[in-house]
VMD Tcl script that draws the C-alpha trace (Angstrom):
set ca {
  {47.34 -38.74 12.85}
  {51.18 -38.67 11.83}
  {53.42 -35.69 12.64}
  {54.60 -35.44 8.75}
  {50.95 -35.30 7.74}
  {50.05 -32.51 10.05}
  {53.23 -30.73 9.25}
  {51.53 -30.74 5.80}
  {48.61 -28.95 7.01}
  {50.44 -26.38 9.18}
  {52.52 -25.91 5.78}
  {49.72 -24.96 3.83}
  {48.33 -22.68 6.68}
  {51.45 -20.89 7.30}
  {52.21 -20.60 3.54}
  {48.56 -18.83 3.38}
  {49.59 -16.50 6.17}
  {52.95 -15.35 5.14}
  {51.24 -14.74 1.61}
  {49.12 -12.41 3.27}
  {51.79 -10.87 5.81}
  {50.33 -12.18 8.73}
  {51.80 -14.06 12.00}
  {49.66 -16.57 13.64}
  {50.05 -17.40 17.36}
  {49.95 -20.85 18.43}
  {46.77 -20.80 19.53}
  {45.19 -19.41 16.17}
  {47.35 -22.35 14.60}
  {45.45 -24.81 17.32}
  {42.14 -23.19 16.06}
  {42.79 -23.78 12.70}
  {43.49 -27.56 13.15}
  {40.61 -28.25 15.79}
  {42.95 -28.61 18.43}
  {42.31 -27.96 22.12}
  {45.72 -26.76 23.24}
  {48.33 -24.90 21.46}
  {51.34 -27.13 23.21}
  {51.59 -29.74 20.56}
  {53.54 -28.20 17.99}
  {57.23 -28.76 18.71}
  {57.88 -32.35 16.53}
  {55.18 -30.71 13.57}
  {56.83 -27.41 13.34}
  {60.65 -29.04 13.61}
  {59.57 -31.16 10.55}
  {59.00 -27.82 8.88}
  {61.97 -26.02 9.92}
  {63.91 -29.06 8.58}
  {62.24 -28.80 5.59}
  {62.74 -25.68 5.02}
  {66.66 -25.90 5.81}
  {66.96 -28.47 3.54}
  {65.29 -26.41 0.93}
  {67.13 -23.38 1.46}
  {64.04 -21.52 2.23}
  {63.35 -18.96 5.03}
  {62.26 -20.43 8.28}
  {58.52 -20.51 7.50}
  {57.71 -21.28 11.63}
  {59.20 -17.86 12.02}
  {55.70 -16.24 11.63}
  {54.24 -18.78 14.27}
  {54.42 -16.55 17.54}
  {53.86 -16.71 21.04}
  {50.66 -14.61 21.76}
  {52.25 -13.03 24.88}
  {55.85 -12.21 23.88}
  {55.00 -12.18 20.07}
  {58.05 -14.03 19.32}
  {58.46 -17.69 18.30}
  {59.02 -20.16 20.74}
  {60.25 -23.37 19.68}
  {62.95 -22.42 17.10}
  {64.07 -18.90 18.58}
  {65.84 -16.61 15.91}
  {68.20 -13.76 17.21}
  {66.09 -11.13 18.16}
  {68.43 -8.86 15.60}
  {67.69 -11.77 13.02}
  {64.07 -11.71 13.64}
  {62.56 -9.11 11.65}
  {64.90 -9.97 8.46}
  {63.74 -13.78 8.84}
  {60.42 -12.63 9.02}
  {60.55 -10.26 5.84}
  {61.91 -13.01 4.01}
  {59.09 -15.43 4.76}
  {56.93 -12.41 3.69}
  {58.96 -11.71 0.50}
  {59.46 -15.30 -0.31}
  {56.49 -16.71 -3.47}
  {55.60 -19.62 -1.62}
  {52.90 -20.65 -4.18}
  {55.63 -20.72 -7.13}
  {57.43 -23.56 -5.18}
  {56.80 -27.16 -6.22}
  {54.13 -28.06 -3.66}
  {55.64 -29.84 -0.51}
  {54.66 -33.29 -0.18}
  {53.69 -35.44 3.24}
  {56.84 -37.40 1.83}
  {59.16 -34.47 2.11}
  {58.57 -33.92 5.75}
  {58.40 -37.85 6.53}
  {62.24 -37.52 5.12}
  {62.96 -35.20 8.23}
  {61.39 -37.44 10.72}
  {64.78 -38.52 12.34}
}
mol new
graphics top color blue
foreach p $ca { graphics top sphere $p radius 0.5 }
foreach p [lrange $ca 0 end-1] q [lrange $ca 1 end] { graphics top cylinder $p $q radius 0.2 }
display resetview
């Protein structure tokens, strides 16, 4: 399956988690998608980060964390900014936005 399609799936999972003020581990995210391992998210999460940046949105991916450290892994945020970024994700009304489309993620595949 294309990364942009997976990014759309992950987007939906993450906005639901953000709405509920939850973080997810990579393992939990993998389980939602039926993946056997959690080491497959680099490109998928990169598409989401690029989309968030292009839309001036908080980095939604900062709520996906390493089970051992509790920190985001692939797209590190300075530790002093992490709490602020995570709170911005939780405060954003993701459901009030126009829904992201697969084409939005395809536009950031380069």
